[in-house]
C-alpha positions as a Markdown table, in Angstrom:
| # | Residue | x | y | z |
|---|---|---|---|---|
| 1 | Met | 0.0 | 0.0 | 0.0 |
| 2 | Gly | 1.4 | 3.4 | -1.0 |
| 3 | Arg | 1.4 | 7.0 | 0.2 |
| 4 | Ala | -2.3 | 7.5 | -0.7 |
| 5 | Tyr | -3.3 | 4.8 | 1.8 |
| 6 | Glu | -1.2 | 6.3 | 4.5 |
| 7 | Val | -2.8 | 9.7 | 4.0 |
| 8 | Arg | -6.3 | 8.3 | 3.9 |
| 9 | Lys | -5.7 | 6.2 | 7.0 |
| 10 | Ala | -4.5 | 9.3 | 8.9 |
| 11 | Ser | -7.6 | 11.3 | 7.8 |
| 12 | Ile | -10.0 | 8.7 | 9.1 |
| 13 | Ala | -8.7 | 9.4 | 12.6 |
| 14 | Lys | -9.9 | 13.0 | 12.5 |
| 15 | Thr | -13.3 | 12.4 | 14.2 |
| 16 | Gly | -14.9 | 13.2 | 17.5 |
| 17 | Ala | -12.7 | 15.5 | 19.7 |
| 18 | Ala | -10.2 | 15.9 | 16.9 |
| 19 | Lys | -12.7 | 17.8 | 14.9 |
| 20 | Ala | -12.4 | 20.8 | 17.1 |
| 21 | Lys | -8.6 | 21.0 | 16.5 |
| 22 | Leu | -9.2 | 20.4 | 12.8 |
| 23 | Tyr | -11.6 | 23.4 | 12.7 |
| 24 | Ser | -9.2 | 25.6 | 14.6 |
| 25 | Thr | -6.4 | 24.7 | 12.2 |
| 26 | Phe | -8.5 | 25.5 | 9.2 |
| 27 | Ala | -9.6 | 28.8 | 10.8 |
| 28 | Lys | -5.9 | 29.8 | 11.1 |
| 29 | Glu | -5.0 | 28.7 | 7.6 |
| 30 | Ile | -8.0 | 30.6 | 6.1 |
| 31 | Tyr | -7.2 | 33.7 | 8.1 |
| 32 | Leu | -3.6 | 33.6 | 6.9 |
| 33 | Ala | -4.6 | 33.0 | 3.3 |
| 34 | Ala | -7.2 | 35.8 | 3.4 |
| 35 | Lys | -4.9 | 38.5 | 4.9 |
| 36 | Gly | -4.2 | 41.2 | 2.3 |
| 37 | Asn | -6.9 | 39.9 | -0.1 |
| 38 | Pro | -10.0 | 38.3 | 1.5 |
| 39 | Glu | -11.9 | 38.0 | -1.8 |
| 40 | Leu | -12.5 | 34.4 | -3.0 |
| 41 | Glu | -12.9 | 35.5 | -6.6 |
| 42 | Thr | -9.4 | 37.0 | -6.9 |
| 43 | Asn | -7.4 | 35.1 | -4.2 |
| 44 | Val | -6.7 | 31.6 | -5.7 |
| 45 | His | -4.9 | 30.4 | -2.6 |
| 46 | Leu | -7.7 | 31.4 | -0.3 |
| 47 | Arg | -10.2 | 29.7 | -2.6 |
| 48 | Arg | -8.2 | 26.5 | -2.5 |
| 49 | Val | -8.0 | 26.5 | 1.3 |
| 50 | Val | -11.7 | 27.1 | 1.7 |
| 51 | Glu | -12.5 | 24.3 | -0.8 |
| 52 | Lys | -10.4 | 22.0 | 1.2 |
| 53 | Ala | -12.0 | 23.1 | 4.5 |
| 54 | Lys | -15.5 | 22.4 | 3.0 |
| 55 | His | -14.3 | 19.0 | 1.9 |
| 56 | Gln | -13.3 | 18.3 | 5.5 |
| 57 | Gln | -16.8 | 19.5 | 6.5 |
| 58 | Val | -15.6 | 22.6 | 8.4 |
| 59 | Pro | -18.8 | 24.6 | 9.2 |
| 60 | Ser | -19.4 | 27.7 | 7.0 |
| 61 | Asp | -19.6 | 30.0 | 10.1 |
| 62 | Ile | -16.0 | 29.1 | 11.0 |
| 63 | Ile | -14.9 | 29.8 | 7.4 |
| 64 | Asn | -16.7 | 33.1 | 7.3 |
| 65 | Arg | -15.5 | 34.3 | 10.7 |
| 66 | Ala | -11.9 | 33.6 | 9.7 |
| 67 | Ile | -12.3 | 35.6 | 6.5 |
| 68 | Asp | -14.1 | 38.5 | 8.3 |
| 69 | Lys | -11.3 | 38.5 | 10.9 |
| 70 | Ala | -8.7 | 38.9 | 8.1 |
| 71 | Lys | -10.5 | 42.0 | 6.8 |
| 72 | Gly | -9.6 | 43.9 | 10.0 |
| 73 | Ala | -6.7 | 46.3 | 10.1 |
| 74 | Asn | -5.0 | 44.4 | 12.9 |
| 75 | Gly | -4.8 | 40.7 | 13.7 |
| 76 | Asp | -2.8 | 37.7 | 14.5 |
| 77 | Asp | 0.4 | 37.0 | 12.6 |
| 78 | Tyr | 0.6 | 33.2 | 12.1 |
| 79 | Gln | 3.7 | 31.4 | 11.0 |
| 80 | Glu | 4.1 | 27.9 | 9.6 |
| 81 | Leu | 7.0 | 26.0 | 11.2 |
| 82 | Ser | 8.3 | 22.5 | 11.2 |
| 83 | Tyr | 10.4 | 20.7 | 13.9 |
| 84 | Glu | 12.3 | 17.5 | 13.4 |
| 85 | Gly | 12.8 | 15.0 | 16.1 |
| 86 | Phe | 14.0 | 11.5 | 17.1 |
| 87 | Gly | 11.6 | 9.0 | 18.8 |
| 88 | Pro | 12.3 | 5.6 | 20.3 |
| 89 | Gly | 14.1 | 2.9 | 18.2 |
| 90 | Ala | 14.7 | 4.1 | 14.7 |
| 91 | Ser | 11.7 | 6.3 | 14.6 |
| 92 | Thr | 11.8 | 9.9 | 13.4 |
| 93 | Leu | 9.2 | 12.7 | 13.3 |
| 94 | Ile | 8.4 | 15.9 | 11.5 |
| 95 | Val | 6.1 | 18.2 | 13.5 |
| 96 | Lys | 4.2 | 20.8 | 11.5 |
| 97 | Cys | 2.9 | 23.8 | 13.4 |
| 98 | Leu | 0.9 | 27.0 | 12.7 |
| 99 | Thr | 1.5 | 29.5 | 15.5 |
| 100 | Asp | 1.3 | 33.2 | 16.5 |
| 101 | Asn | 3.9 | 32.6 | 19.2 |
| 102 | Val | 7.1 | 30.7 | 18.2 |
| 103 | Asn | 8.6 | 30.6 | 21.7 |
| 104 | Arg | 5.4 | 29.0 | 23.1 |
| 105 | Thr | 5.2 | 26.5 | 20.4 |
| 106 | Val | 8.8 | 25.3 | 20.4 |
| 107 | Ser | 8.6 | 25.1 | 24.2 |
| 108 | Phe | 5.5 | 22.8 | 24.1 |
| 109 | Val | 7.0 | 20.6 | 21.3 |
| 110 | Arg | 10.3 | 20.2 | 23.1 |
| 111 | Glu | 8.4 | 19.4 | 26.4 |
| 112 | Ala | 6.5 | 16.6 | 24.6 |
| 113 | Phe | 9.8 | 15.1 | 23.5 |
| 114 | Asn | 11.4 | 15.5 | 26.9 |
| 115 | Lys | 8.5 | 13.8 | 28.6 |
| 116 | Cys | 9.3 | 10.7 | 26.5 |
| 117 | His | 13.0 | 11.1 | 27.0 |
| 118 | Lys | 13.5 | 11.9 | 23.3 |
| 119 | Ser | 14.9 | 14.9 | 21.6 |
| 120 | Leu | 14.4 | 17.5 | 18.8 |
| 121 | Gly | 17.0 | 17.6 | 16.0 |
| 122 | Val | 18.4 | 20.4 | 13.9 |
| 123 | Thr | 17.0 | 21.3 | 10.5 |
| 124 | Asn | 17.5 | 18.5 | 7.9 |
| 125 | Ser | 18.5 | 16.0 | 10.6 |
| 126 | Val | 15.4 | 14.0 | 9.8 |
| 127 | Ser | 13.7 | 15.5 | 6.6 |
| 128 | Tyr | 16.4 | 14.1 | 4.3 |
| 129 | Asn | 14.8 | 10.7 | 4.8 |
| 130 | Tyr | 11.4 | 12.1 | 3.7 |
| 131 | Glu | 9.8 | 13.3 | 0.5 |
| 132 | Tyr | 7.7 | 16.5 | 0.4 |
| 133 | Leu | 4.8 | 15.7 | -1.8 |
| 134 | Ala | 1.3 | 16.7 | -2.9 |
| 135 | Leu | -1.4 | 14.0 | -3.2 |
| 136 | Ile | -4.5 | 14.8 | -5.1 |
| 137 | Gly | -7.4 | 12.3 | -5.6 |
| 138 | Val | -10.6 | 12.5 | -7.7 |
| 139 | Asn | -13.4 | 10.1 | -8.6 |
| 140 | Ser | -12.7 | 9.2 | -12.3 |
| 141 | Asp | -12.2 | 6.2 | -14.6 |
| 142 | Asn | -10.1 | 8.2 | -17.0 |
| 143 | Gly | -6.6 | 7.9 | -15.4 |
| 144 | Asp | -4.9 | 7.7 | -18.8 |
| 145 | Asp | -6.6 | 10.8 | -20.2 |
| 146 | Ile | -5.8 | 12.7 | -17.0 |
| 147 | Met | -2.1 | 11.7 | -17.2 |
| 148 | Met | -1.8 | 12.6 | -20.9 |
| 149 | Asn | -3.5 | 16.0 | -20.4 |
| 150 | Leu | -1.3 | 16.9 | -17.5 |
| 151 | Leu | 1.9 | 15.9 | -19.4 |
| 152 | Asp | 0.7 | 17.9 | -22.4 |
| 153 | Lys | 0.5 | 20.9 | -20.1 |
| 154 | Gly | 4.1 | 20.4 | -19.1 |
| 155 | Ile | 3.2 | 19.3 | -15.5 |
| 156 | Glu | 5.5 | 16.7 | -14.0 |
| 157 | Ile | 3.7 | 13.8 | -12.4 |
| 158 | Ile | 5.7 | 11.6 | -9.9 |
| 159 | Asp | 3.0 | 8.9 | -9.8 |
| 160 | Leu | -0.5 | 8.2 | -10.8 |
| 161 | Glu | -2.7 | 5.4 | -9.3 |
| 162 | Ser | -6.0 | 4.5 | -10.9 |
| 163 | Glu | -8.2 | 1.9 | -9.1 |
| 164 | Asp | -11.9 | 1.4 | -8.3 |
| 165 | Gly | -13.0 | 4.6 | -10.0 |
| 166 | Glu | -10.5 | 6.8 | -8.2 |
| 167 | Val | -7.4 | 8.5 | -9.6 |
| 168 | Ile | -4.7 | 9.6 | -7.2 |
| 169 | Ile | -1.9 | 11.8 | -8.4 |
| 170 | Thr | 1.5 | 12.3 | -6.6 |
| 171 | Ala | 3.3 | 15.5 | -7.6 |
| 172 | Lys | 5.5 | 18.3 | -6.4 |
| 173 | Pro | 3.6 | 20.7 | -4.0 |
| 174 | Ser | 4.5 | 23.6 | -6.3 |
| 175 | Asp | 2.4 | 21.9 | -9.1 |
| 176 | Ala | -0.7 | 21.2 | -7.0 |
| 177 | Ser | -2.6 | 24.3 | -8.0 |
| 178 | Arg | -1.9 | 23.8 | -11.7 |
| 179 | Ile | -3.0 | 20.2 | -11.4 |
| 180 | Lys | -6.3 | 21.2 | -9.8 |
| 181 | Asp | -6.9 | 23.8 | -12.5 |
| 182 | Glu | -6.5 | 21.1 | -15.2 |
| 183 | Leu | -8.6 | 18.6 | -13.3 |
| 184 | Glu | -11.4 | 21.1 | -12.9 |
| 185 | Ser | -11.4 | 21.9 | -16.6 |
| 186 | Met | -11.7 | 18.2 | -17.4 |
| 187 | Ile | -14.2 | 17.0 | -14.7 |
| 188 | Pro | -17.5 | 18.9 | -14.2 |
| 189 | Asn | -18.6 | 19.4 | -10.6 |
| 190 | Ile | -15.3 | 17.8 | -9.4 |
| 191 | Ser | -15.0 | 16.5 | -5.8 |
| 192 | Tyr | -11.6 | 15.8 | -4.4 |
| 193 | Thr | -11.3 | 12.5 | -2.5 |
| 194 | Leu | -7.7 | 13.4 | -1.4 |
| 195 | Asp | -6.0 | 16.8 | -1.1 |
| 196 | Glu | -2.9 | 16.7 | 1.0 |
| 197 | Ile | 0.6 | 18.2 | 1.0 |
| 198 | Gly | 3.0 | 16.7 | 3.5 |
| 199 | Trp | 6.2 | 14.8 | 4.3 |
| 200 | Tyr | 6.2 | 11.1 | 3.6 |
| 201 | Ala | 9.0 | 8.7 | 4.8 |
| 202 | Lys | 11.0 | 7.0 | 2.2 |
| 203 | Glu | 11.2 | 3.9 | 4.4 |
| 204 | Lys | 9.1 | 2.7 | 7.2 |
| 205 | Val | 10.2 | 1.1 | 10.5 |
| 206 | Thr | 8.3 | -1.2 | 12.9 |
| 207 | Leu | 8.3 | -0.7 | 16.7 |
| 208 | Glu | 7.4 | -3.2 | 19.3 |
| 209 | Gly | 7.0 | -3.4 | 23.1 |
| 210 | Glu | 8.1 | -0.4 | 25.1 |
| 211 | Asp | 9.4 | 1.5 | 22.0 |
| 212 | Lys | 5.9 | 1.3 | 20.5 |
| 213 | Glu | 4.3 | 2.4 | 23.7 |
| 214 | Val | 6.6 | 5.4 | 24.1 |
| 215 | Phe | 6.1 | 6.4 | 20.4 |
| 216 | Glu | 2.3 | 6.3 | 20.7 |
| 217 | Arg | 2.6 | 8.4 | 23.9 |
| 218 | Leu | 4.7 | 11.0 | 22.1 |
| 219 | Leu | 2.2 | 11.2 | 19.3 |
| 220 | Gly | -0.6 | 11.8 | 21.8 |
| 221 | Leu | 1.3 | 14.5 | 23.6 |
| 222 | Leu | 2.1 | 16.3 | 20.3 |
| 223 | Asp | -1.5 | 16.0 | 19.1 |
| 224 | Asn | -2.7 | 17.7 | 22.3 |
| 225 | Ile | -0.7 | 20.8 | 21.4 |
| 226 | Asp | -3.1 | 23.3 | 19.8 |
| 227 | Asp | -0.3 | 24.8 | 17.5 |
| 228 | Val | 0.5 | 21.4 | 16.1 |
| 229 | Thr | -1.4 | 20.8 | 12.8 |
| 230 | Asn | 0.2 | 17.5 | 11.7 |
| 231 | Val | 2.8 | 15.0 | 12.7 |
| 232 | Tyr | 4.6 | 13.0 | 10.0 |
| 233 | His | 6.7 | 9.9 | 10.9 |
| 234 | Asn | 8.3 | 6.8 | 9.6 |
| 235 | Val | 6.6 | 4.3 | 11.8 |
| 236 | Asp | 4.3 | 1.6 | 10.5 |
| 237 | Leu | 1.5 | 1.5 | 13.1 |
| 238 | Gly | -0.5 | -1.1 | 11.2 |
| 239 | Glu | -4.2 | -0.8 | 10.5 |
């Protein structure tokens, strides 16, 4: 099973209490995208973020409040940050954050690692073993046509999977918007089944016993930090 399976499996876990954090994360991302130009018609990045939020069933009032907030003269200044760390055994992690207070965030992330007697690393100490990729999925039986159309437009495709009426494209994050533009011109009333940009480990490791318990505790501690939006790792946790 490939990257698409890993992404989908992770998204399934975003239920119940996790929804509140998901909504909060999208509110920050929408606010950040809307600053300077809160108009959906002319701000392509904002429109894409809102579309993704709607696909994740983020309520309209949360989306609208974030855009309205961005229209104000003053507001929060969020930054996207990534921290790299080492877990038990041969495990590694990349922790993605969206924060308005860098000192607070790094303190909380470091504390989570310290509680598990593990440590953060320096930039590129972990990420060189990962690939930074965009994964885009749509309902379609025309994988070959989609591939040829994207190649004709000069868009590089790293991989394309077509199975059970779904096409999943793996590409460079910088090409994601162009790919969506082409898909939307080909498929009327398109609905994305997968829309993720993230870090994916080149090789997976398996943990057992105490190492697995410590790793799962570390994941839980990181997930409880409001500023953490995603945690990528190289551990095969099974189904």
